[in-house]
N, C-alpha and C positions, 0 to 999 in steps of 0.2 A: 481597480483597486482592490481583488479577495485575490486575485493573481499576484499580484506583489506581495501580498502574504504569502500566499500556498510556495515560494520560488526557495526561500531559505528552507524551509520544509523539507522538499522534494530535494536537493538537492545536498543537506545534514544524512536524510536518511540513505539518499544514494551512494556518498561517500564513506557513509559506514557500513551500507550492504558489500560493496566493492571492496575494504578492507577486511571484510569478515571480524568487523570488532559490533562490540553490542547489537548483533543481528536481531536477536528478541524484541528489544526497545525501537528498530529498527521497522522492523514488520511490522507490529501495535502503530507507533504513526504512520505507516505507509497504508494502512487499512484504512485509517480514518481518511488519509487522503483518498484514496482509489474509492472511498464511498461516495466524496463529493463529486468527484469526477463521473460513478454511476449513476448519482442521482440527477446530474445536469444535465447527462444525455440523454435519461432514460423520459425527462421529463418537459427538453426543454429542445433538443437536438438529435433526434434519434440518429439520423442519416449516420454522425460521428462516433457513433458510439465503439467500432471496433478495437483503437487504440485501447480505449479502456476494459475491453473484455478480458484483452491477451495480457496486458498488463494485470488483469485479476486472475488468468490460469496460472502465469510465472507466480505471483502471490500466493495460489494454493499450494503450489508445487514446492516450492520455497517452505513455504509454511508445515505441509506433512512431516518434511524432513528435518524441520526443528521440532518437532510432534514432543515430544520429553520435556524440551527445554522450555514448551512454551505450554504446557498441562497445568501448573500451576495458574494461570490467568484462566483457564477454560473452566475450573474447579473438578478438575480432576486428573 
């Protein structure tokens, strides 16, 4: 059931990132999705964590490149 709820979020954020529109919003939403992916794999299925870690590294690289636009969300 939760997979069906996450697919539209992943699709919308992926399209927003590919089209370079609403990138800060897409990063915030994808951070929540990545947190859920990592939390699941750390607690339930550690063998499948590699794709989540790769996506997390990609997210960090993209978030660092958007630092100025994300600074108000991070308090500075």
